[in-house]
N, C-alpha and C positions, 0 to 999 in steps of 0.2 A: 321575378330576375334580381340578383344579386346587384347589391349596389355597388357601383366602381370605386374601389379606393384610389382617390386623386392625391395622397401625402404618401403613404407609405413609409412614414418616420423620415422622410426628408424633410428638412428645414433648413437654409441657408442660402449661400449666393454662388454663383459661378462666373467666372470673367471669362467671357466668351469672347473669340477673336471673330467678328461676324464679316463674313466675307464679300467681296462689293458683286452686284446684279440680284442678291433677295434682300426682301424687306427684314425689316427687325422683328414684326411679329413672326414671319415664315422661320425664320432662324430661332426664335423662342418656340414654336410651333416643333418642330425638329426635335430640341431636347427634352420637352415634354412628354413627347412618344416614348423617348428612350429610356427616360426614369419613369413614367407612369403619373406624375407629378404635376399639380397647381403651379404655375409657374407666369412668370411678367418678367418686363424688363425696365430698366431706370434711365429713360432718355433715350427716345426715337432718335437711330443712325439713317438717312438716308437711304435707300436700296442703292443709290451707284456709290455709297462709300463705305470705307471698310473699317475695321478696328475694334474697339473696345466698348462691347455693349455688357453691361452687368445687367444677368438673369436672377430673379428672385425667385425661391423655392419655398412650397408651403407657407407655411407663418410668415415667412420671410416678404410675404408680397406685400402684408402691411408697414414695411421699412422702407419702401421705393421711394418715399416723398424726402427723405434725408439722404439718398445719394444726390438726387436729382441738384438739392443745390449746392454739391459739391463743384470745386472748381473742375474743369475740363481742358483739355489740351490737346490742339488740333495741328495737323500738318496739311497746308491747303497748296493745292498747284492751281496761278492764276494764268489765265490767257487772255492777252491784251488783242484790242483792235474788235475782238468779235463778242457783242451784246445778244444774251437770249431772255426770254419772258421769266423763265425761273431762275434766273442768274447764273442759272449752273450749264454744265454739257447735255444735261434731258429735256432742254426747253427747245421753243422754236427759236432758229435765229431772227433779230429783229433789224440786227445794223453792223458791217462788217467794215473798217477802216484798215488805212496801212499804219501801223505803230510802232514801225523800225525804228523812228526817232528816239523812242525811249530805251535809256541805260538806266545801267544800277544805281549810279549816281543819284538819278531822279525818284529810285522807289526811296533809296535811304533816307531821301531829303523829306518825303512825305510820310513815312510810316509812324515819325513822331505825332501825327494829328490823330492817330488812330488810337492810342493810349490812355490808358486811365480813364474815367469816366467820362462816358461819350452817351450821345444820343444817335439810335439807329432806327430804320423803318425797316420793318419787316417787310421779306418780297411778298410780291400778290399770290404768289401760286405756293402756298404754305398751309399748312394745316390748321392757321389759327381758325377762331370762328369768328363769322360776324350773325348775329341775330340765330344763332344755332347753326348755320351753315359753314363747311369748311370754305375757306379762300380761292382754294382750285377750284372748289365746285361752280364758285360764282365766277370766276374768271374763265373758266369753259364755256359760262351762259352768258360771256360779254360783258359782264359787271367786272369794270376796274376801278375798285375803290381810291380815296385818297388816306391814306395810311399814315396814322399820327407818331412818328417816333416814340421810340420807347428808351427808355436809360436802360446801359447795360454797362461792365466795367470788361476792357481789355487789360487783364494784368501785364502781361507781356507779349512783346511782336518781333520778332527777331526774323530775321532774311535769311534764308538758307542758302539761295543759288538760283543763277537764272541762265537762258539762252536768249542772246539778243542779235542784232544784225539782221532780222528778220521781220516780216511782214506783221507778223505775230507772235511778239515775243512772248516767253513763258518764265515764270520764276514763284519757285517754292517760299513760304513763309510758314513760321509755328506760331499758334497764337495759342496762350493761355488766357482764358475768358472767367466769366460767371455765365451762369443759367440766364438762359432767354437769349444769348445770342447767335446771329446767323451768319455764317463764314460765308456763306454766299452772298448776304448782302454787304458785308467786308469786301469781299472781291469785287462786287460793282461799285462800291464807293472810291476804293481805290481807284480804280479805274477814271471814273469822274474828277480826283482830284489830281490823275496825271495828266486830263484833258484830252482824254479817249474816252473809250468804252472797254470794257472787259467783264468775263464772268470765270466763277470758280471752274475749273476742268479738272479736278481731282480731289479727295477728301479724305483722309486718314483721321481718326480720333486715336490718340496715343496714351488719354486718361480721363478718367472718372473718379476722382475723388481718390481713395485708395487703390483703385482698380487700374493699373499698367498695361502698357502692350507686349511688355516683354515676358510676361506670366499669363498672357491670355491664350487661351484654348481653343481651334478650330473644333467644328461638329464632328468632324471627322477623328481627331485627335481624342476628342474625347468618349465618342463610340467605340476607340480600340480600347481604352481604358478602361469603360465598361466590360467590354466583353473578355476581358482578365480579371474581372472584379475589383478592380482598382475605384475607389470613389473619394481618394486623399485629395482629390481638386476641388472638391464641395468647402466651401468657407464658412465658418462657424455664422450663427446670425449675428454677433457684435461684431465682425470682422470690419464693416466699413463706418462702425457708431466712436471710433477713437477720438473722432472733434468733441464729442459731447461729454459735460460733466458724468463723473460715475459717482453711483451710491450704493455700497455694497450692503445685502438687507439680512438682519439676523433674523431667525427662526420667527420670533415672536411677532415682528414685524412685516414679514414675508406674510404671515396669515393673515394680520389684519389688511394688509394692502391686496390679497389677491380677493378678499371680499369686499372690494369697493370701498374699505374704510379709511382715514390718512393716517399714516405715522408719526409721530414726534420724533424730531432730528434731535443730537446733542445741541446742547444751548450755544457752543461756539465754534467758528468756522464754516458758518453756512450763511446764503445770502440767496434772495428771489431767484430762480431758474425757469424758466418758460420750459425748457426740453432737456432732458438729461434720461441716461440708460441706467438702470436699477440691474442689477446680477447678484448673485449668492455667492458664498466664497471660494466657491470651485469656477465660478467666472461664466456660470450658464447666464442666459439673461432672461429675466423675470420679465420685464415690460419698460415701456417708457413712461418716464413720470415727470412730474411737474413741483418743485418748491417752491413755497409761498407761506409768506408770513403767517402765524398763528391767527386766525379771528378771537378778538376780544382776548387777547394772550401777549406773551411773550415769548420768541422764539422762532423755528419753523418748520413746519410739515413737509412729508412728501405724500403726494398720490399719485397713482396710476392711471393715466390716459388710455395706454395701450396695455396690455397683459397677453402674454405667449406660455406661460405656464399653466398646468392644469392645478386646481383646489387641492386634490390629492397626492401631490406631489410636497405639497407643503412639510410634512413631517420629515421627507429625506433630506430637505436643507439645511445646512449650519451655515453659519460667519456670522459678522457683527457689523455695526457702522460704526 
């Protein structure tokens, strides 16, 4: 039996607008089948949430870690007076209170407490693992653990509007945050700070690094484009890496790098750098590299940690550093 091709020459990224009601894995699987390509996603989005889910195709699956590190922006809907075990609308209700006394001014007063570098406890019902087991599985088995708070950064937290003067007031906030932030926990903690309980009743992810909701496509929109032979929505390998330093390799350096050797850099204008992107003169991604001081010498050298080009391509590449 012939081996199935899971690349088809497709290497790059898709800015997917995941629908609410399906898992990130299911959404990714739909695209993988449409393109018949190896695929992964950067940053799981809860099934009930919708919005930006960057997909990595082909060789780009090895770049997912650089997307996960990027800043994320969400719009969250918080419902006061109802607490759930998962801190969102999918969990079991633990407590209900009348929170009609909460007003907009109360929310505006406490939001500054949750900006900047803070400590946050993750929800017990989550995919985090303890001794190899997901926390949600331990919770199902009746094991409720005391979780240590973790450092996160809330870059910006903005009130968008709400509906009050009802037993369970609802309001929306926009959150720009670092990797590892749980918006569910933020909603829960805001409720506690207000002197009541709360849960996250809806969530949309607006941004992951350079991937924005305004440019994202649904599975149906992608299928329609593919039906007419349009693949222009597939973004190049280097698209989400613009925040990293760039080295443009010359043909001689390219050949050395591709064979696993370090290539010297010009004496001036360089400094040690743990991660950089390395391209040829045409802007094609060669790999991810590291700049370090020359051992027992002066100046700096470049070495690749991840290689995305084939050795046979070396003679085709031009450019200089």
